[in-house]
MITORMAR-549442 format. One record per residue (C-alpha): x, y, z negated; residue in one letter; residue number from 1. Coordinates in steps of 0.001 Angstrom, whole numbers, always signed. Example, Ala and Ser with C-alpha at 12.3 -4.5 7.8 and 13.67 -1.06 7.14 Angstrom:
<X +12300	Y -4500	Z -7800	residu A	num 1>
<X +13670	Y -1060	Z -7140	residu S	num 2>
END
This chain:
<X +98683	Y +110299	Z -106060	residu X	num 1>
<X +102314	Y +110719	Z -105076	residu X	num 2>
<X +104513	Y +107858	Z -103890	residu X	num 3>
<X +108272	Y +108210	Z -104268	residu X	num 4>
<X +111204	Y +106055	Z -103208	residu X	num 5>
<X +114090	Y +104904	Z -105375	residu X	num 6>
<X +117297	Y +103162	Z -104327	residu X	num 7>
<X +119886	Y +101406	Z -106453	residu X	num 8>
<X +122947	Y +99709	Z -104978	residu X	num 9>
<X +123262	Y +97405	Z -107993	residu X	num 10>
<X +120029	Y +95711	Z -109077	residu X	num 11>
<X +121493	Y +95178	Z -112557	residu X	num 12>
<X +121348	Y +98942	Z -113089	residu X	num 13>
<X +117736	Y +99062	Z -111919	residu X	num 14>
<X +116305	Y +95994	Z -113660	residu X	num 15>
<X +118037	Y +96162	Z -117025	residu X	num 16>
<X +116719	Y +92777	Z -118152	residu X	num 17>
<X +118723	Y +91167	Z -115323	residu X	num 18>
<X +121815	Y +91661	Z -117487	residu X	num 19>
<X +120543	Y +89257	Z -120136	residu X	num 20>
<X +119700	Y +86751	Z -117384	residu X	num 21>
<X +123209	Y +86991	Z -115944	residu X	num 22>
<X +124782	Y +85271	Z -118950	residu X	num 23>
<X +123199	Y +81944	Z -117976	residu X	num 24>
<X +124843	Y +81912	Z -114554	residu X	num 25>
<X +128306	Y +81149	Z -113257	residu X	num 26>
<X +130011	Y +83976	Z -111369	residu X	num 27>
<X +129836	Y +82160	Z -108039	residu X	num 28>
<X +126049	Y +81911	Z -108338	residu X	num 29>
<X +125570	Y +85663	Z -108641	residu X	num 30>
<X +125048	Y +87444	Z -105300	residu X	num 31>
<X +125195	Y +91158	Z -104584	residu X	num 32>
<X +121710	Y +92604	Z -105078	residu X	num 33>
<X +120420	Y +96047	Z -104097	residu X	num 34>
<X +116949	Y +97526	Z -104602	residu X	num 35>
<X +114673	Y +99751	Z -102545	residu X	num 36>
<X +111464	Y +100526	Z -104400	residu X	num 37>
<X +108317	Y +102541	Z -103821	residu X	num 38>
<X +106537	Y +103865	Z -106876	residu X	num 39>
<X +103336	Y +105648	Z -107804	residu X	num 40>
<X +101798	Y +107137	Z -110938	residu X	num 41>
<X +98248	Y +105801	Z -111214	residu X	num 42>
<X +95879	Y +108430	Z -112618	residu X	num 43>
<X +92510	Y +107474	Z -111127	residu X	num 44>
<X +92327	Y +103771	Z -111921	residu X	num 45>
<X +91338	Y +101314	Z -109228	residu X	num 46>
<X +90974	Y +104029	Z -106576	residu X	num 47>
<X +94652	Y +104960	Z -106918	residu X	num 48>
<X +95677	Y +101301	Z -107098	residu X	num 49>
<X +93869	Y +100507	Z -103848	residu X	num 50>
<X +95383	Y +103592	Z -102242	residu X	num 51>
<X +98865	Y +102572	Z -103378	residu X	num 52>
<X +98410	Y +99076	Z -101947	residu X	num 53>
<X +97379	Y +100484	Z -98565	residu X	num 54>
<X +100078	Y +103154	Z -98491	residu X	num 55>
<X +102870	Y +100854	Z -99655	residu X	num 56>
<X +101926	Y +98264	Z -97026	residu X	num 57>
<X +102184	Y +101002	Z -94366	residu X	num 58>
<X +105583	Y +102022	Z -95745	residu X	num 59>
<X +106847	Y +98418	Z -95576	residu X	num 60>
<X +105431	Y +98140	Z -92047	residu X	num 61>
<X +107329	Y +101271	Z -90985	residu X	num 62>
<X +110490	Y +100061	Z -92725	residu X	num 63>
<X +110238	Y +96756	Z -90898	residu X	num 64>
<X +109674	Y +98379	Z -87510	residu X	num 65>
<X +112543	Y +100845	Z -87760	residu X	num 66>
<X +115129	Y +98230	Z -88815	residu X	num 67>
<X +116055	Y +96096	Z -85832	residu X	num 68>
<X +117926	Y +93639	Z -88074	residu X	num 69>
<X +114611	Y +92757	Z -89759	residu X	num 70>
<X +112966	Y +91621	Z -86526	residu X	num 71>
<X +113726	Y +87944	Z -87174	residu X	num 72>
<X +112222	Y +88141	Z -90659	residu X	num 73>
<X +108649	Y +87279	Z -91565	residu X	num 74>
<X +106574	Y +88071	Z -94628	residu X	num 75>
<X +105548	Y +85161	Z -96847	residu X	num 76>
<X +103176	Y +84787	Z -99781	residu X	num 77>
<X +104080	Y +82215	Z -102454	residu X	num 78>
<X +101125	Y +81121	Z -104576	residu X	num 79>
<X +100849	Y +78806	Z -107577	residu X	num 80>
<X +97770	Y +77792	Z -109533	residu X	num 81>
<X +97560	Y +75859	Z -112771	residu X	num 82>
<X +94920	Y +73170	Z -112996	residu X	num 83>
<X +92633	Y +73399	Z -116005	residu X	num 84>
<X +91571	Y +69758	Z -115641	residu X	num 85>
<X +93695	Y +67456	Z -113489	residu X	num 86>
<X +90774	Y +65054	Z -113137	residu X	num 87>
<X +88411	Y +67726	Z -111833	residu X	num 88>
<X +87102	Y +66885	Z -108362	residu X	num 89>
<X +86296	Y +70559	Z -107790	residu X	num 90>
<X +89810	Y +71776	Z -108618	residu X	num 91>
<X +91396	Y +69011	Z -106543	residu X	num 92>
<X +89171	Y +70037	Z -103638	residu X	num 93>
<X +89663	Y +73800	Z -103936	residu X	num 94>
<X +93417	Y +73528	Z -104583	residu X	num 95>
<X +94744	Y +77013	Z -103711	residu X	num 96>
<X +93566	Y +78385	Z -100400	residu X	num 97>
<X +89904	Y +77503	Z -100790	residu X	num 98>
<X +90030	Y +79128	Z -104223	residu X	num 99>
<X +91635	Y +82301	Z -102878	residu X	num 100>
<X +89181	Y +82455	Z -99980	residu X	num 101>
<X +86376	Y +82907	Z -102485	residu X	num 102>
<X +87676	Y +86434	Z -103213	residu X	num 103>
<X +90006	Y +87429	Z -100387	residu X	num 104>
<X +89957	Y +87390	Z -96602	residu X	num 105>
<X +92955	Y +85293	Z -95534	residu X	num 106>
<X +91653	Y +84260	Z -92119	residu X	num 107>
<X +94686	Y +85711	Z -90334	residu X	num 108>
<X +97236	Y +84087	Z -92653	residu X	num 109>
<X +99150	Y +81014	Z -91485	residu X	num 110>
<X +98488	Y +78733	Z -94439	residu X	num 111>
<X +101035	Y +76155	Z -95523	residu X	num 112>
<X +100579	Y +72735	Z -97073	residu X	num 113>
<X +99379	Y +72645	Z -100687	residu X	num 114>
<X +101825	Y +70771	Z -102890	residu X	num 115>
<X +100854	Y +69241	Z -106224	residu X	num 116>
<X +103489	Y +69048	Z -108957	residu X	num 117>
<X +103949	Y +68763	Z -112712	residu X	num 118>
<X +105986	Y +71235	Z -114755	residu X	num 119>
<X +106171	Y +71427	Z -118541	residu X	num 120>
<X +103118	Y +69139	Z -118785	residu X	num 121>
<X +101234	Y +71523	Z -116490	residu X	num 122>
<X +99762	Y +70364	Z -113174	residu X	num 123>
<X +100202	Y +72915	Z -110390	residu X	num 124>
<X +99189	Y +73453	Z -106823	residu X	num 125>
<X +101713	Y +75532	Z -104859	residu X	num 126>
<X +101931	Y +76741	Z -101285	residu X	num 127>
<X +103408	Y +79361	Z -98951	residu X	num 128>
<X +101556	Y +81337	Z -96284	residu X	num 129>
<X +102991	Y +83425	Z -93483	residu X	num 130>
<X +101438	Y +86887	Z -93608	residu X	num 131>
<X +101038	Y +88946	Z -90403	residu X	num 132>
<X +102480	Y +92371	Z -91063	residu X	num 133>
<X +99210	Y +94104	Z -90180	residu X	num 134>
<X +97546	Y +92208	Z -93042	residu X	num 135>
<X +100277	Y +92826	Z -95590	residu X	num 136>
<X +97908	Y +94932	Z -97720	residu X	num 137>
<X +95711	Y +91869	Z -98255	residu X	num 138>
<X +98694	Y +89855	Z -99483	residu X	num 139>
<X +99751	Y +92656	Z -101857	residu X	num 140>
<X +96208	Y +92756	Z -103222	residu X	num 141>
<X +96369	Y +89016	Z -103884	residu X	num 142>
<X +99743	Y +89338	Z -105639	residu X	num 143>
<X +98459	Y +92206	Z -107785	residu X	num 144>
<X +95658	Y +89957	Z -109038	residu X	num 145>
<X +98191	Y +87549	Z -110619	residu X	num 146>
<X +101869	Y +88612	Z -110289	residu X	num 147>
<X +102992	Y +85962	Z -112782	residu X	num 148>
<X +101993	Y +83228	Z -110295	residu X	num 149>
<X +101951	Y +84956	Z -106877	residu X	num 150>
<X +104728	Y +86820	Z -105100	residu X	num 151>
<X +105929	Y +87982	Z -101705	residu X	num 152>
<X +109264	Y +87533	Z -99977	residu X	num 153>
<X +110778	Y +87845	Z -96513	residu X	num 154>
<X +112762	Y +85187	Z -94687	residu X	num 155>
<X +114032	Y +84268	Z -91228	residu X	num 156>
<X +114360	Y +80570	Z -92077	residu X	num 157>
<X +112395	Y +78235	Z -89807	residu X	num 158>
<X +111754	Y +75613	Z -92491	residu X	num 159>
<X +110399	Y +77898	Z -95216	residu X	num 160>
<X +106870	Y +76443	Z -95226	residu X	num 161>
<X +107852	Y +72777	Z -95456	residu X	num 162>
<X +106970	Y +70590	Z -98430	residu X	num 163>
<X +110670	Y +70389	Z -99346	residu X	num 164>
<X +111084	Y +74179	Z -99437	residu X	num 165>
<X +107908	Y +74704	Z -101454	residu X	num 166>
<X +108992	Y +72058	Z -103962	residu X	num 167>
<X +112442	Y +73651	Z -104168	residu X	num 168>
<X +111066	Y +77122	Z -104824	residu X	num 169>
<X +108708	Y +75802	Z -107502	residu X	num 170>
<X +111565	Y +73924	Z -109173	residu X	num 171>
<X +113888	Y +76948	Z -109178	residu X	num 172>
<X +111386	Y +79690	Z -109980	residu X	num 173>
<X +108920	Y +78090	Z -112366	residu X	num 174>
<X +110513	Y +75126	Z -114113	residu X	num 175>
<X +113149	Y +77010	Z -116101	residu X	num 176>
<X +110760	Y +79023	Z -118245	residu X	num 177>
<X +109086	Y +78431	Z -121579	residu X	num 178>
<X +105875	Y +79323	Z -119784	residu X	num 179>
<X +104894	Y +78372	Z -116251	residu X	num 180>
<X +105307	Y +81645	Z -114365	residu X	num 181>
<X +107574	Y +83092	Z -111700	residu X	num 182>
<X +111042	Y +84015	Z -112903	residu X	num 183>
<X +111779	Y +87128	Z -110838	residu X	num 184>
<X +115473	Y +87103	Z -111629	residu X	num 185>
<X +115753	Y +83610	Z -110170	residu X	num 186>
<X +113622	Y +84670	Z -107183	residu X	num 187>
<X +116004	Y +87545	Z -106474	residu X	num 188>
<X +119046	Y +85316	Z -106990	residu X	num 189>
<X +117683	Y +82662	Z -104621	residu X	num 190>
<X +116658	Y +85140	Z -101928	residu X	num 191>
<X +119872	Y +87158	Z -102056	residu X	num 192>
<X +122063	Y +84051	Z -101974	residu X	num 193>
<X +120486	Y +82819	Z -98749	residu X	num 194>
<X +119878	Y +86151	Z -97003	residu X	num 195>
<X +116154	Y +86418	Z -97763	residu X	num 196>
<X +114469	Y +89469	Z -99304	residu X	num 197>
<X +112524	Y +89261	Z -102566	residu X	num 198>
<X +109495	Y +91536	Z -102959	residu X	num 199>
<X +108348	Y +92330	Z -106475	residu X	num 200>
<X +105048	Y +94006	Z -107321	residu X	num 201>
<X +105281	Y +95370	Z -110847	residu X	num 202>
<X +103346	Y +97592	Z -113231	residu X	num 203>
<X +104296	Y +99443	Z -116389	residu X	num 204>
<X +101635	Y +101508	Z -118129	residu X	num 205>
<X +100487	Y +103879	Z -115362	residu X	num 206>
<X +103384	Y +103163	Z -112998	residu X	num 207>
<X +102990	Y +100787	Z -110078	residu X	num 208>
<X +105925	Y +99666	Z -107968	residu X	num 209>
<X +106734	Y +97480	Z -105024	residu X	num 210>
<X +110441	Y +96703	Z -104719	residu X	num 211>
<X +112599	Y +94975	Z -102131	residu X	num 212>
<X +115642	Y +93183	Z -103525	residu X	num 213>
<X +118243	Y +92095	Z -100968	residu X	num 214>
<X +121905	Y +91248	Z -100528	residu X	num 215>
<X +123616	Y +94189	Z -98755	residu X	num 216>
<X +126499	Y +91945	Z -97663	residu X	num 217>
<X +124047	Y +89756	Z -95719	residu X	num 218>
<X +121617	Y +92379	Z -94400	residu X	num 219>
<X +121688	Y +96148	Z -94075	residu X	num 220>
<X +118371	Y +97951	Z -94585	residu X	num 221>
<X +118085	Y +101580	Z -93533	residu X	num 222>
<X +115400	Y +103031	Z -95802	residu X	num 223>
END
């Protein structure tokens, strides 16, 4: 399996569907957005996928360590889970982190508060965890299991794991869709406007990709 890097100064040239999203925004809401992505062609199923997760996490680790202007940034995992039955004692007990612990080792994660909200008649639990860089592969594995509801991003904000910030991210990223799922255009817009870095894990047929979307006027990343 070969991993290759791609770079695009203008994210609208890289993610073509961003252009249809742009029409709903005012000009002053649209930040500069550049993309660094790492890609792989998956030929051997889950073995290649697991290898890509490990290798891409090492690449992001190296990228982080060689860029001194990233030292104040931390990796975060945003998770959302729809409730099947809002009256279920089990679901209200498990919420998010207990549910994720059933499949994944998140002992080293700094887990945030679990916020309950209602969107489009759907009850959600949402939270943010700080991910130590040496355990980034575990977070990528979690995101890969449900990229429509889980995602990664980087931030140097001190208040990112507060109830207010979680509620704000849920409102911006999930409430403006016909379906309750993360709107990656809005994630990139939000992150790039405030100097954060969005991280998108995507798949297309046999291609797997992990991409960093950032505002080059707010942060320079030497890839």
